[in-house]
C-alpha positions in Angstrom: 0.0 0.0 0.0 1.3 3.4 -0.9 1.0 6.7 1.1 -1.4 8.2 -1.4 -3.7 5.2 -1.5 -3.8 5.0 2.3 -4.5 8.8 2.6 -6.2 9.7 -0.7 -7.8 12.9 0.6 -4.8 14.2 2.6 -4.1 17.9 2.7 -1.1 18.9 0.6 1.1 19.3 3.8 0.7 15.6 4.6 3.1 14.0 2.3 5.3 10.9 2.6 8.4 13.1 2.5 7.1 15.3 5.3 6.3 12.2 7.3 9.9 11.0 6.9 11.2 14.5 7.8 9.0 14.4 11.0 10.0 11.0 12.2 13.7 11.7 11.5 13.5 14.1 14.4 12.9 11.2 16.7 15.9 8.9 16.7 14.3 6.2 18.7 11.3 5.9 16.3 11.7 2.4 15.0 15.0 2.1 16.7 14.2 1.2 20.3 12.6 -2.2 20.7 12.5 -3.7 24.2 14.0 -6.9 22.9 16.1 -6.0 19.9 18.7 -8.6 20.2 18.4 -9.4 16.5 17.8 -7.3 13.4 14.7 -9.4 12.7 13.2 -8.5 16.1 13.9 -4.8 15.6 12.3 -5.0 12.2 9.2 -6.7 13.5 8.9 -4.1 16.3 9.4 -1.3 13.8 6.6 -2.6 11.6 4.3 -2.7 14.5 5.3 0.8 15.6 4.8 2.3 12.2 1.4 0.5 11.8 0.2 1.8 15.2 1.4 5.3 14.5 -0.2 5.5 11.1 -3.5 4.1 12.4 -3.5 6.7 15.2 -2.5 9.5 12.9 -5.3 8.5 10.5 -7.8 8.4 13.3 -6.8 11.7 15.0 -6.6 13.7 11.8 -9.7 12.4 9.9 -7.4 10.6 7.4 -5.1 13.6 7.2 -7.8 16.1 6.3 -7.5 18.3 9.4 -4.4 20.3 10.5 -5.8 21.1 13.9 -7.9 19.4 16.6 -11.6 19.4 15.7 -13.4 21.8 18.0 -10.3 23.8 18.8 -9.6 27.2 17.4 -6.1 28.8 17.3 -7.5 32.4 17.7 -10.4 31.6 19.9 -10.8 29.9 23.3 -8.7 26.9 22.4 -9.7 23.4 23.2 -12.3 22.8 25.8 -10.1 20.3 27.6 -7.1 22.5 28.0 
């Protein structure tokens, strides 16, 4: 599955290149498995981490069509839970 088929309606800011730029700022992303004694275990943990992160990202952003939390306004009162 490609980025564009997973997120067909994504805003222009949500690109695969921007995703890679963002995760590169977190050196432990896909590089910090609890039991990474072998490369295969690290790869398996990374696949799970990426799948979990993408699912969460898709859910929280409405499949990458929102840049901000729904119900929150940057110039108004903010989020009701803050």
